[in-house]
C-alpha positions in Angstrom: -157.9 -29.0 -23.1 -154.2 -29.2 -23.6 -151.0 -27.7 -25.1 -147.8 -29.4 -26.0 -144.5 -27.7 -26.1 -141.4 -28.5 -27.9 -139.5 -28.3 -24.1 -138.2 -31.8 -23.1 -137.3 -29.8 -19.9 -140.7 -28.9 -18.8 -139.3 -25.3 -18.3 -141.6 -22.3 -18.3 -145.9 -22.2 -18.2 -148.7 -22.1 -20.5 -151.7 -19.6 -20.3 -154.9 -20.5 -21.9 -157.4 -18.0 -23.2 -160.9 -18.0 -24.4 -161.9 -15.3 -26.4 -159.2 -13.3 -25.1 -159.8 -14.1 -21.5 -157.7 -16.1 -19.3 -159.2 -19.5 -18.4 -156.2 -21.2 -16.9 -153.0 -19.1 -16.0 -149.3 -20.1 -15.7 -150.2 -23.8 -15.8 -146.9 -25.6 -15.4 -145.5 -28.2 -18.0 -145.7 -32.1 -17.2 -144.5 -34.5 -19.5 -143.9 -31.4 -22.2 -147.9 -30.8 -21.9 -150.0 -28.2 -20.1 -153.8 -29.1 -19.2 -156.4 -26.9 -18.6 -160.0 -28.0 -17.4 -162.3 -25.2 -17.4 -166.1 -25.1 -16.8 -167.4 -23.3 -19.8 -171.0 -22.2 -20.6 -172.6 -24.0 -23.7 -172.4 -21.9 -26.5 -169.6 -21.0 -29.0 -168.0 -21.3 -30.9 -165.3 -19.9 -28.6 -161.7 -19.0 -29.7 -159.3 -20.8 -27.6 -155.5 -20.0 -27.6 -152.4 -20.9 -25.4 -149.6 -18.7 -24.7 -146.2 -20.2 -23.6 -144.2 -18.1 -21.5 -140.6 -19.2 -22.5 -137.9 -19.1 -20.3 -134.4 -17.7 -20.0 -132.8 -20.6 -18.2 -130.6 -22.8 -20.4 -131.1 -24.3 -22.9 -133.7 -21.2 -23.4 -136.9 -21.0 -25.2 -138.9 -18.4 -26.7 -142.5 -17.6 -25.9 -145.2 -18.3 -28.5 -148.9 -18.2 -28.7 -150.9 -20.8 -30.6 -153.4 -20.6 -33.6 -157.1 -20.2 -32.3 -159.1 -23.2 -31.8 -162.8 -23.0 -32.5 -164.7 -24.7 -29.6 -168.3 -25.3 -29.4 -169.8 -26.3 -26.2 -172.9 -28.3 -26.4 -175.7 -28.4 -23.8 -175.8 -31.6 -21.5 -179.2 -33.4 -21.7 -181.0 -33.3 -18.2 -183.6 -35.8 -17.7 -186.7 -34.8 -15.9 -188.9 -37.6 -14.4 -192.5 -36.7 -13.1 -193.4 -38.1 -9.9 -195.6 -41.3 -9.6 -197.6 -40.8 -6.5 -200.4 -43.3 -5.0 -203.8 -41.9 -4.1 -207.0 -43.3 -2.7 -210.2 -42.9 -5.0 -211.6 -39.4 -4.4 -208.6 -37.8 -2.6 -207.7 -34.4 -3.5 -205.0 -34.3 -6.5 -201.6 -35.0 -5.3 -198.6 -32.6 -5.8 -196.5 -33.8 -8.7 -192.5 -33.0 -8.4 -189.8 -33.5 -10.7 -186.8 -35.7 -10.1 -183.4 -34.9 -12.2 -180.7 -36.9 -13.7 -177.8 -35.5 -15.8 -176.8 -32.3 -13.6 -173.0 -31.3 -14.2 -170.5 -30.1 -12.1 -172.1 -30.8 -8.8 -175.1 -28.5 -9.8 -178.8 -29.0 -8.8 -181.9 -27.5 -9.8 -180.9 -24.1 -8.5 -178.7 -24.1 -11.9 -182.0 -24.0 -14.0 -183.4 -20.5 -15.1 -186.7 -21.8 -14.9 -187.7 -25.0 -13.3 -190.2 -27.4 -14.9 -193.9 -27.3 -13.9 -195.5 -30.7 -13.3 -199.2 -31.6 -13.5 -201.4 -34.5 -13.6 -204.4 -35.7 -15.6 -205.9 -37.0 -12.1 -209.1 -35.5 -10.7 -211.1 -36.4 -7.5 -213.3 -38.5 -9.8 -210.6 -40.5 -11.5 -211.5 -44.3 -11.4 -209.7 -46.7 -9.4 -209.1 -48.7 -12.9 -207.3 -46.1 -14.5 -203.8 -44.3 -14.4 -204.0 -40.7 -15.0 -200.5 -39.3 -16.5 -198.2 -36.9 -14.9 -195.9 -34.8 -16.8 -193.3 -32.1 -16.1 -192.5 -29.2 -18.9 -191.2 -25.7 -19.3 -187.8 -26.0 -18.2 -185.2 -23.6 -19.5 -181.4 -23.5 -18.8 -178.2 -22.1 -20.2 -176.1 -25.7 -19.9 -179.0 -28.0 -20.4 -181.7 -29.4 -22.5 -184.4 -31.3 -21.3 -185.6 -34.9 -21.8 -189.2 -35.3 -20.1 -190.1 -38.8 -18.9 -193.8 -39.0 -17.8 -195.1 -40.7 -14.6 -198.7 -41.7 -13.5 -201.1 -41.8 -10.4 -202.0 -45.1 -9.1 -205.6 -44.8 -7.7 -206.3 -47.2 -5.1 -210.0 -48.2 -4.1 -211.6 -46.3 -1.1 -212.8 -48.2 1.7 -216.7 -48.5 2.2 -217.8 -49.5 5.2 -221.3 -51.4 5.4 -222.9 -52.0 8.7 -225.9 -54.6 9.1 -228.8 -53.2 10.7 -229.7 -54.7 14.3 -233.5 -54.8 14.3 -235.6 -55.6 17.5 -238.6 -58.3 17.3 -240.8 -60.0 19.6 -240.5 -63.7 20.1 -242.1 -65.4 17.5 -242.2 -62.6 15.0 -241.4 -63.2 11.4 -237.7 -62.7 10.1 -236.8 -59.0 10.0 -235.5 -57.5 6.8 -231.8 -56.6 7.4 -230.6 -53.6 5.5 -227.1 -52.0 5.1 -225.7 -48.7 6.3 -223.1 -47.1 4.3 -220.1 -45.1 5.5 -217.4 -43.7 3.2 -218.8 -42.7 -0.1 -216.9 -40.1 -1.9 -217.9 -37.3 -4.6 -221.4 -37.4 -2.8 -222.1 -40.9 -4.3 -224.6 -43.4 -2.5 -225.4 -47.1 -3.1 -226.5 -46.1 -6.6 -222.6 -46.2 -7.4 -222.2 -49.9 -6.5 -222.1 -52.4 -9.3 -223.6 -55.1 -7.0 -225.1 -54.0 -3.5 -224.5 -56.1 -0.5 -226.7 -58.7 0.5 -227.8 -58.8 4.1 -229.2 -61.8 6.1 -229.7 -62.7 10.0 -229.5 -66.0 11.5 -232.6 -65.2 13.4 -235.6 -67.6 13.1 -239.1 -67.4 14.6 -238.2 -69.9 17.1 -234.9 -67.7 18.3 -235.3 -67.4 22.1 -235.8 -64.4 24.2 -232.7 -62.9 25.3 -230.7 -64.5 22.6 -228.5 -62.2 20.1 -229.1 -63.4 16.5 -226.4 -62.1 14.3 -227.2 -60.1 11.2 -224.3 -59.6 8.4 -223.9 -58.3 5.1 -221.7 -59.4 2.2 -221.2 -59.7 -1.7 -220.7 -56.3 -2.3 -218.7 -55.0 -5.9 -217.6 -51.6 -6.7 -215.0 -50.3 -9.3 -214.1 -47.7 -6.7 -214.5 -49.3 -3.6 -213.6 -51.9 -1.4 -215.4 -53.2 1.4 -215.1 -53.4 5.1 -218.6 -55.3 6.7 -219.6 -54.9 10.2 -221.9 -57.3 11.8 -225.2 -56.5 13.9 -227.6 -58.4 15.6 -231.6 -59.2 16.1 -232.9 -58.3 19.9 -235.4 -60.7 20.6 -238.0 -59.2 23.3 -240.6 -61.2 25.0 -244.1 -61.7 23.3 -247.1 -60.7 25.3 -249.6 -63.6 26.4 -253.1 -62.6 27.4 -254.4 -64.6 30.1 -257.9 -64.4 31.0 -259.7 -65.7 34.1 -262.6 -68.0 33.5 -266.2 -66.8 34.3 -268.4 -69.6 35.7 -272.0 -69.6 36.8 -273.1 -71.0 40.0 -276.3 -71.3 42.1 -276.9 -69.7 45.3 -275.1 -71.7 48.1 -272.9 -74.0 45.4 -269.3 -74.5 46.3 -266.8 -71.9 45.0 -266.1 -73.0 41.6 -262.7 -73.8 39.9 -261.3 -70.5 38.0 -259.2 -71.5 34.9 -257.1 -69.5 33.0 -257.5 -68.8 29.2 -254.5 -68.1 27.1 -254.3 -65.6 23.9 -250.9 -64.9 22.2 -248.8 -68.2 22.3 -246.5 -68.2 19.4 -245.0 -71.3 17.2 -248.1 -73.4 18.0 -247.2 -73.6 21.7 -249.7 -73.8 24.6 -249.5 -73.9 28.4 -247.0 -76.6 28.4 -244.4 -73.9 27.4 -245.0 -72.1 30.9 -242.5 -72.8 33.7 
C-alpha cells in the first residue's frame, strides 16, 4: 500500500495503521510517496489509514491523516498433490504423502492449522492391472484455501519363481513327468491363481545314457499379477539292473567239463550282449 503527499521536498514520514494498530511506522517519503508492504492475515475488511507527520522545516507542511481504506485480504490457494507410489502386487499399503505448491512468504506446512490427511484405495489384493487412487483432504489454514490433486498407485507384477522338478530314472525308463514347483505366491494363492500354468518338459529320452544330465524346464505361464522366473532342473539317469543267470547243463559221469554260458534278463531298448563292453 502507498500514500502520496503533496510534498515535493520529501520531508516528514508516514505511518500506516490497520484498525488503529501501526503496520509500518515512520516510513520516509521517496518521490513524494511512502510505501508499506505488510503481511496481513486473510480476512477483513480492514480499515487502513495513513498519517503524515508533517514537518517544521521550510517550507513547512502540516500533519494529516487519510480517510480509511477498506482492505479485504483473500486467502491464497494452496495446491495439495497426493503422492503416486509404486508397489509390487501383494505389498502392504504404502504411505501416501502430500506435496504443496502455493505457500506464501516462505511458509511451509507448519503454517497450516490442520495438515491434510492422505489415503489410498489400494489394498494388498489390488490387481497389477489397476491403478488405485490416492487422495488428500481435511486441511485447514487461516490464510489458505485448498485445491486437492489426486494421485494413483502403480501396482507392478510380483515375481513368481517356477522350478522344474529333477526326477531320477533308470536307464531305459519311460520319460518321467516333470512338474513345476512355485515360490513367491501372494495372499495365500497357489497355481489356481494363474491364467495359464507353465508347461514342463525334458530333454530325456529312453536312450539317454547313464550319468548324462538331461535338462528339465518349464515355460509359458500367464498371470495377471505375476511375472515368471524359470529355474531349470535335470533328470538323473541311473544304471538299469541286468540279471545274469549261469546255465545249468547236464552231463554223464566222466564227461568233459561242460561250457557254462550266461543268460541275460533286463536289457533295455532291444539291446543284447553286444551292448556290453
